[in-house]
NULO-279009 format. One record per residue (C-alpha): residue in one letter; x, y, z. Coordinates in steps of 0.2 Angstrom, whole numbers, padded with zeros to 4 digits, always signed. Example, Ala and Ser with C-alpha at 12.3 -4.5 7.8 and 13.67 -1.06 7.14 Angstrom:
2
A+0062-0022+0039
S+0068-0005+0036
//
This chain:
362
I-0086-0141-0197
L-0084-0159-0193
V-0068-0163-0185
V-0061-0180-0178
V-0050-0181-0163
S-0037-0190-0173
L-0034-0174-0184
V-0032-0163-0169
L-0019-0175-0162
A-0010-0176-0179
A-0010-0157-0180
C+0000-0156-0164
A+0011-0171-0166
P+0030-0166-0166
P+0036-0164-0184
T+0052-0158-0191
P+0059-0145-0180
M+0058-0127-0186
V+0072-0115-0187
V+0068-0096-0183
T+0081-0083-0186
K+0079-0067-0176
E+0074-0051-0185
V+0078-0057-0203
E+0067-0063-0216
V+0067-0082-0216
E+0057-0096-0223
K+0052-0110-0211
E+0048-0128-0217
V+0033-0133-0206
V+0028-0152-0207
V+0012-0158-0201
T+0008-0176-0199
K-0006-0186-0208
E-0014-0179-0223
V-0008-0161-0222
E+0006-0156-0235
V+0021-0147-0230
E+0018-0128-0230
K+0031-0113-0231
V+0027-0099-0220
V+0037-0082-0221
E+0041-0072-0205
V+0046-0054-0209
T+0055-0042-0199
P+0043-0032-0187
T+0037-0015-0194
P+0035-0002-0181
I+0016+0003-0179
G+0014+0013-0163
G-0002+0017-0154
E-0010+0005-0142
L-0019-0012-0141
I-0032-0017-0129
L-0034-0036-0126
Y-0049-0044-0118
A-0039-0058-0111
C-0047-0074-0104
L-0031-0081-0097
F-0027-0084-0079
D-0013-0072-0072
P-0009-0063-0088
D+0004-0053-0078
K+0015-0067-0082
L+0015-0061-0100
Q+0022-0044-0096
V+0039-0049-0103
I+0030-0054-0120
F+0020-0038-0120
S+0037-0028-0117
T+0045-0037-0131
F+0031-0034-0143
K+0031-0016-0139
S+0050-0015-0142
Q+0047-0023-0159
Y+0031-0014-0164
G+0030+0002-0153
V+0013-0003-0147
D+0007-0001-0129
V-0003-0016-0124
T-0016-0016-0111
C-0022-0033-0105
L-0039-0034-0096
D-0042-0051-0089
M-0059-0058-0087
S-0070-0074-0088
S-0076-0079-0106
G-0094-0075-0101
E-0089-0058-0096
A-0079-0055-0112
L-0093-0061-0123
E-0105-0050-0113
R-0094-0035-0115
I-0091-0037-0133
R-0109-0038-0137
A-0113-0023-0126
E-0100-0013-0134
S-0104-0018-0152
E-0109-0001-0157
N-0093+0007-0150
P-0080-0007-0147
Q-0068-0003-0133
G-0057-0018-0136
D-0046-0024-0150
V-0043-0043-0148
L-0051-0057-0139
F-0036-0066-0132
G-0039-0084-0126
T-0054-0093-0120
T-0060-0108-0129
N-0064-0107-0148
L-0082-0110-0143
S-0083-0092-0138
H-0075-0086-0154
V-0087-0097-0165
N-0101-0089-0156
L-0095-0071-0158
A-0092-0075-0177
Q-0109-0081-0179
D-0116-0065-0171
D-0105-0055-0183
L-0094-0047-0169
T-0077-0052-0175
E-0067-0048-0191
P-0059-0061-0202
Y-0040-0061-0203
E-0030-0075-0212
G-0013-0070-0204
V+0003-0079-0201
G-0005-0092-0189
W-0020-0095-0199
N-0009-0099-0214
L+0003-0110-0203
L-0010-0122-0196
P-0018-0136-0206
E-0036-0135-0212
G-0049-0142-0199
A-0050-0142-0181
I-0039-0127-0175
K-0044-0113-0186
D-0060-0105-0194
P-0060-0108-0213
E-0065-0090-0216
G-0052-0083-0204
Y-0063-0077-0190
W-0053-0086-0176
T-0037-0095-0175
G-0032-0108-0162
F-0016-0104-0153
Y-0015-0117-0139
Y-0024-0133-0133
G-0030-0137-0115
V-0038-0152-0107
I-0050-0154-0093
G-0043-0162-0077
F-0046-0164-0058
A-0036-0154-0046
C-0036-0162-0029
S-0030-0157-0011
P-0021-0170-0002
E-0025-0162+0014
R-0044-0161+0011
L-0044-0179+0004
E-0036-0186+0020
E-0049-0177+0030
I-0063-0185+0022
G-0055-0201+0019
A-0055-0201+0000
D-0044-0203-0015
C-0042-0191-0029
P-0055-0196-0042
T-0049-0204-0058
S-0066-0205-0066
W-0082-0195-0069
Q-0092-0208-0060
E-0082-0206-0044
L-0088-0188-0043
L-0105-0195-0038
D-0098-0204-0022
P-0106-0196-0007
V-0089-0195+0001
Y-0086-0179-0010
E-0102-0170-0003
G-0098-0152-0002
E-0080-0155-0008
I-0082-0152-0027
V-0080-0135-0035
I-0083-0131-0053
A-0087-0115-0063
S-0104-0112-0070
P-0106-0116-0088
A-0116-0100-0090
A-0101-0090-0085
S-0086-0100-0090
G-0079-0108-0106
T-0070-0120-0095
A-0086-0127-0088
Y-0095-0127-0104
T-0081-0137-0111
T-0084-0150-0097
L-0103-0150-0100
S-0101-0152-0119
G-0088-0166-0116
L-0100-0175-0104
A-0114-0173-0117
Q-0103-0181-0130
L-0098-0195-0118
L-0116-0198-0111
G-0128-0190-0123
E-0136-0174-0118
D-0150-0181-0107
G-0137-0192-0099
A-0125-0178-0096
F-0139-0168-0087
E-0144-0183-0077
F-0125-0185-0072
W-0124-0167-0068
K-0139-0167-0057
Q-0132-0181-0047
M-0115-0172-0046
D-0123-0156-0040
A-0127-0164-0024
N-0108-0164-0021
V-0104-0147-0028
A-0100-0134-0015
Q-0099-0119-0026
Y-0101-0113-0044
T-0088-0100-0048
E-0087-0087-0062
S-0069-0091-0067
G-0064-0107-0075
S-0047-0107-0067
A-0054-0104-0049
P-0058-0122-0045
G-0040-0127-0047
R-0034-0113-0037
M-0046-0117-0023
A-0042-0135-0022
A-0023-0131-0022
A-0026-0119-0008
G-0035-0133+0002
E-0052-0125+0002
F-0060-0140-0006
A-0055-0158-0010
V-0059-0157-0029
G-0058-0143-0042
I-0062-0146-0060
S-0052-0135-0072
F-0040-0135-0086
A-0025-0145-0083
H-0013-0131-0087
D-0021-0120-0074
I-0018-0134-0061
Q+0000-0136-0067
V+0003-0118-0063
Q-0002-0121-0045
Q+0010-0136-0045
D+0024-0124-0051
Q+0021-0113-0037
G+0024-0127-0025
L+0006-0130-0019
P+0002-0147-0014
V-0011-0152-0028
I-0014-0168-0037
L-0019-0168-0056
N-0029-0183-0062
F-0039-0186-0078
P-0055-0196-0080
E-0052-0213-0087
E-0068-0212-0097
G-0060-0198-0107
T-0060-0179-0105
S-0064-0164-0116
F-0052-0151-0123
E-0052-0134-0129
I-0044-0125-0143
G-0039-0108-0136
G-0043-0095-0149
I-0039-0077-0154
S-0049-0066-0164
I-0050-0047-0169
I-0065-0038-0162
K-0076-0030-0176
G-0074-0012-0177
T-0057-0012-0168
K-0049+0006-0167
N-0032-0002-0169
E-0033-0014-0183
A-0014-0014-0188
A-0009-0017-0170
A-0022-0030-0168
K-0016-0040-0184
A+0002-0038-0178
W-0003-0046-0161
V-0012-0060-0169
D+0003-0064-0180
Y+0015-0062-0165
V+0006-0076-0154
F+0011-0089-0167
S+0030-0085-0166
E+0040-0098-0158
A+0046-0086-0145
F+0028-0083-0139
Q+0023-0101-0140
R+0037-0107-0130
Y+0036-0094-0117
H+0017-0096-0115
N+0020-0115-0112
D+0034-0111-0100
V+0024-0100-0089
A+0006-0106-0092
H+0008-0124-0098
R-0004-0122-0112
L+0000-0133-0126
P+0007-0125-0141
V+0000-0127-0159
V+0016-0122-0168
P+0025-0138-0174
G+0042-0140-0166
V+0039-0131-0150
G+0044-0142-0136
L+0035-0143-0120
A+0040-0136-0103
E+0045-0148-0089
G+0029-0155-0081
T+0018-0151-0095
V+0006-0165-0099
A+0006-0169-0118
L-0010-0170-0127
E-0006-0187-0134
D-0004-0193-0116
V-0022-0190-0111
K-0037-0200-0116
L-0049-0189-0125
I-0068-0192-0126
D-0070-0201-0143
G-0077-0190-0156
Y-0077-0174-0146
D-0076-0159-0157
P-0077-0142-0148
T-0081-0132-0164
E-0097-0143-0167
W-0102-0141-0149
A-0101-0122-0150
A-0116-0122-0161
K-0126-0130-0146
R-0119-0118-0133
D-0134-0107-0130
D-0147-0121-0129
L-0136-0132-0117
V-0132-0117-0106
A-0151-0112-0105
R-0155-0130-0101
W-0142-0130-0087
Q-0148-0114-0080
E-0166-0120-0080
E-0162-0138-0073
I-0147-0135-0062
G-0142-0117-0060
A-0160-0111-0055
T-0160-0125-0041
R-0145-0118-0032
//
């Protein structure tokens, strides 16, 4: 799927506000800018389903969503179990369980992971409320195998205390990360384990070319203290003052700021890469009705607004305002031409090269 950044920005530009009436059938006029026509989406009163739902969630601190899980249960009668894990762990688990799936929905992580699972025939297509709401192109699979429900952008988390100790400023460019002043002070996840880190790697490959990206990373590796399994961990570690710089998604860094931790958020001036956070139904789910209901539910205005309030992830539903402190997508310089869906097809090759040329040397 060829997608340009302008389409992604257009898809989340503030349109005519939506009106949602609680627990009655309504029609919502949804306006998306550029060449996307007005669509009408019907929200129906929830129908009790019962049973359970197991989410494999690649989200930091899903405990914050307990309020939403409780609301979902009150409307559908479904008990939600949310298992938090890295994207690498989720993919490994879904593949290992393919003969007898234990989870129902992959909830979160970049659409790169969802694309890979669809290619391996490990997810089921579902053209639900969200799929029909969103424009064609960058934020959903054309056959319904995954749908994007939030955006996120890569940023730099910096500890003022650590920066003062080493006599450095919070970097504002990729090239600054190569400065010897940051030796042993940068933490980033492993692209082999984390969708966050692969988003970073693929963005650099778009910016510098694949060979240029690996040459850059080899130089940066001299300053990297640790490769984590979790993509959100680097931001938390910088916020805690353990390291000067952590590379994570901006929304994970903003959550640390909400908690009162002294952490600076910067973006690279050359441009940064972004994710489309996706959701998909695991093939062979034992709770198909509940899984479909949940996939629909995450596109409700209530979920999208609450998710942004507690996690700063950027909503995809038009008309949902941003929580205080959330950095809007249009306010960040993105790497020109970067398409996360296109880079999903190259994930195995890029990760294998990273492991051989960088990971194996650690």
